[in-house]
Biotite code that builds the C-alpha atoms (Angstrom):
import biotite.structure as struc

atoms = struc.array([
    struc.Atom([28.801, -15.926, 18.547], chain_id="A", res_id=1, res_name="UNK", atom_name="CA", element="C"),
    struc.Atom([28.938, -17.665, 15.174], chain_id="A", res_id=2, res_name="UNK", atom_name="CA", element="C"),
    struc.Atom([26.416, -16.463, 12.600], chain_id="A", res_id=3, res_name="UNK", atom_name="CA", element="C"),
    struc.Atom([25.703, -17.563, 9.038], chain_id="A", res_id=4, res_name="UNK", atom_name="CA", element="C"),
    struc.Atom([24.811, -15.245, 6.160], chain_id="A", res_id=5, res_name="UNK", atom_name="CA", element="C"),
    struc.Atom([21.478, -16.268, 4.637], chain_id="A", res_id=6, res_name="UNK", atom_name="CA", element="C"),
    struc.Atom([22.588, -15.424, 1.079], chain_id="A", res_id=7, res_name="UNK", atom_name="CA", element="C"),
    struc.Atom([26.159, -16.652, 0.682], chain_id="A", res_id=8, res_name="UNK", atom_name="CA", element="C"),
    struc.Atom([26.342, -19.122, 3.644], chain_id="A", res_id=9, res_name="UNK", atom_name="CA", element="C"),
    struc.Atom([29.566, -17.646, 5.010], chain_id="A", res_id=10, res_name="UNK", atom_name="CA", element="C"),
    struc.Atom([30.020, -18.229, 8.743], chain_id="A", res_id=11, res_name="UNK", atom_name="CA", element="C"),
    struc.Atom([31.331, -15.222, 10.674], chain_id="A", res_id=12, res_name="UNK", atom_name="CA", element="C"),
    struc.Atom([31.988, -14.505, 14.325], chain_id="A", res_id=13, res_name="UNK", atom_name="CA", element="C"),
    struc.Atom([30.448, -11.481, 16.031], chain_id="A", res_id=14, res_name="UNK", atom_name="CA", element="C"),
    struc.Atom([30.866, -10.259, 19.589], chain_id="A", res_id=15, res_name="UNK", atom_name="CA", element="C"),
    struc.Atom([28.414, -11.882, 22.048], chain_id="A", res_id=16, res_name="UNK", atom_name="CA", element="C"),
    struc.Atom([27.778, -8.564, 23.787], chain_id="A", res_id=17, res_name="UNK", atom_name="CA", element="C"),
    struc.Atom([26.990, -6.575, 20.638], chain_id="A", res_id=18, res_name="UNK", atom_name="CA", element="C"),
    struc.Atom([23.541, -5.192, 19.874], chain_id="A", res_id=19, res_name="UNK", atom_name="CA", element="C"),
    struc.Atom([23.311, -7.260, 16.703], chain_id="A", res_id=20, res_name="UNK", atom_name="CA", element="C"),
    struc.Atom([24.000, -10.494, 18.619], chain_id="A", res_id=21, res_name="UNK", atom_name="CA", element="C"),
    struc.Atom([21.349, -9.590, 21.187], chain_id="A", res_id=22, res_name="UNK", atom_name="CA", element="C"),
    struc.Atom([18.771, -9.018, 18.438], chain_id="A", res_id=23, res_name="UNK", atom_name="CA", element="C"),
    struc.Atom([19.617, -12.323, 16.777], chain_id="A", res_id=24, res_name="UNK", atom_name="CA", element="C"),
    struc.Atom([19.298, -14.195, 20.084], chain_id="A", res_id=25, res_name="UNK", atom_name="CA", element="C"),
    struc.Atom([15.972, -12.664, 21.067], chain_id="A", res_id=26, res_name="UNK", atom_name="CA", element="C"),
    struc.Atom([14.339, -12.831, 17.630], chain_id="A", res_id=27, res_name="UNK", atom_name="CA", element="C"),
    struc.Atom([15.139, -16.123, 15.960], chain_id="A", res_id=28, res_name="UNK", atom_name="CA", element="C"),
    struc.Atom([13.532, -15.126, 12.657], chain_id="A", res_id=29, res_name="UNK", atom_name="CA", element="C"),
    struc.Atom([15.856, -12.113, 12.269], chain_id="A", res_id=30, res_name="UNK", atom_name="CA", element="C"),
    struc.Atom([18.267, -12.746, 9.403], chain_id="A", res_id=31, res_name="UNK", atom_name="CA", element="C"),
    struc.Atom([21.973, -12.035, 9.365], chain_id="A", res_id=32, res_name="UNK", atom_name="CA", element="C"),
    struc.Atom([23.700, -10.618, 6.269], chain_id="A", res_id=33, res_name="UNK", atom_name="CA", element="C"),
    struc.Atom([27.458, -10.396, 5.925], chain_id="A", res_id=34, res_name="UNK", atom_name="CA", element="C"),
    struc.Atom([28.872, -6.983, 5.067], chain_id="A", res_id=35, res_name="UNK", atom_name="CA", element="C"),
    struc.Atom([29.612, -7.851, 1.415], chain_id="A", res_id=36, res_name="UNK", atom_name="CA", element="C"),
    struc.Atom([26.029, -9.035, 0.771], chain_id="A", res_id=37, res_name="UNK", atom_name="CA", element="C"),
    struc.Atom([24.620, -6.025, 2.611], chain_id="A", res_id=38, res_name="UNK", atom_name="CA", element="C"),
    struc.Atom([26.726, -3.620, 0.529], chain_id="A", res_id=39, res_name="UNK", atom_name="CA", element="C"),
    struc.Atom([25.786, -5.380, -2.722], chain_id="A", res_id=40, res_name="UNK", atom_name="CA", element="C"),
    struc.Atom([22.049, -5.203, -1.938], chain_id="A", res_id=41, res_name="UNK", atom_name="CA", element="C"),
    struc.Atom([22.358, -1.566, -0.875], chain_id="A", res_id=42, res_name="UNK", atom_name="CA", element="C"),
    struc.Atom([24.201, -0.650, -4.102], chain_id="A", res_id=43, res_name="UNK", atom_name="CA", element="C"),
    struc.Atom([21.676, -2.440, -6.333], chain_id="A", res_id=44, res_name="UNK", atom_name="CA", element="C"),
    struc.Atom([18.706, -0.913, -4.495], chain_id="A", res_id=45, res_name="UNK", atom_name="CA", element="C"),
    struc.Atom([20.188, 2.565, -4.889], chain_id="A", res_id=46, res_name="UNK", atom_name="CA", element="C"),
    struc.Atom([20.738, 1.889, -8.598], chain_id="A", res_id=47, res_name="UNK", atom_name="CA", element="C"),
    struc.Atom([17.061, 0.897, -8.981], chain_id="A", res_id=48, res_name="UNK", atom_name="CA", element="C"),
    struc.Atom([15.910, 4.000, -7.080], chain_id="A", res_id=49, res_name="UNK", atom_name="CA", element="C"),
    struc.Atom([18.045, 6.254, -9.269], chain_id="A", res_id=50, res_name="UNK", atom_name="CA", element="C"),
    struc.Atom([16.684, 4.729, -12.492], chain_id="A", res_id=51, res_name="UNK", atom_name="CA", element="C"),
    struc.Atom([13.123, 5.795, -11.659], chain_id="A", res_id=52, res_name="UNK", atom_name="CA", element="C"),
    struc.Atom([11.619, 2.394, -12.527], chain_id="A", res_id=53, res_name="UNK", atom_name="CA", element="C"),
    struc.Atom([11.643, 1.219, -8.921], chain_id="A", res_id=54, res_name="UNK", atom_name="CA", element="C"),
    struc.Atom([8.753, 2.245, -6.674], chain_id="A", res_id=55, res_name="UNK", atom_name="CA", element="C"),
    struc.Atom([8.861, 1.809, -2.957], chain_id="A", res_id=56, res_name="UNK", atom_name="CA", element="C"),
    struc.Atom([5.334, 1.448, -1.660], chain_id="A", res_id=57, res_name="UNK", atom_name="CA", element="C"),
    struc.Atom([5.012, 2.758, 1.848], chain_id="A", res_id=58, res_name="UNK", atom_name="CA", element="C"),
    struc.Atom([1.911, 2.621, 3.955], chain_id="A", res_id=59, res_name="UNK", atom_name="CA", element="C"),
    struc.Atom([-0.038, 5.828, 4.028], chain_id="A", res_id=60, res_name="UNK", atom_name="CA", element="C"),
    struc.Atom([-0.841, 7.264, 7.394], chain_id="A", res_id=61, res_name="UNK", atom_name="CA", element="C"),
    struc.Atom([-4.556, 7.448, 7.944], chain_id="A", res_id=62, res_name="UNK", atom_name="CA", element="C"),
    struc.Atom([-6.030, 10.406, 9.679], chain_id="A", res_id=63, res_name="UNK", atom_name="CA", element="C"),
    struc.Atom([-7.810, 9.531, 12.863], chain_id="A", res_id=64, res_name="UNK", atom_name="CA", element="C"),
    struc.Atom([-11.398, 10.684, 12.406], chain_id="A", res_id=65, res_name="UNK", atom_name="CA", element="C"),
    struc.Atom([-12.012, 10.855, 16.137], chain_id="A", res_id=66, res_name="UNK", atom_name="CA", element="C"),
    struc.Atom([-9.367, 13.515, 16.748], chain_id="A", res_id=67, res_name="UNK", atom_name="CA", element="C"),
])
């Protein structure tokens, strides 16, 4: 299966029977990132987290009042 990276527009081939290919086929809006772009984003995100200026807002779990 040929896939295209959404950031750098490099076309790569992945195995048709892989889990990633199955996810891309079933969910058309799922984006594919090549390994170099994925590593670059991961490195920059980790650098922001380590600096302390980056806040990751996660949803708070609400307590169920009925239980």
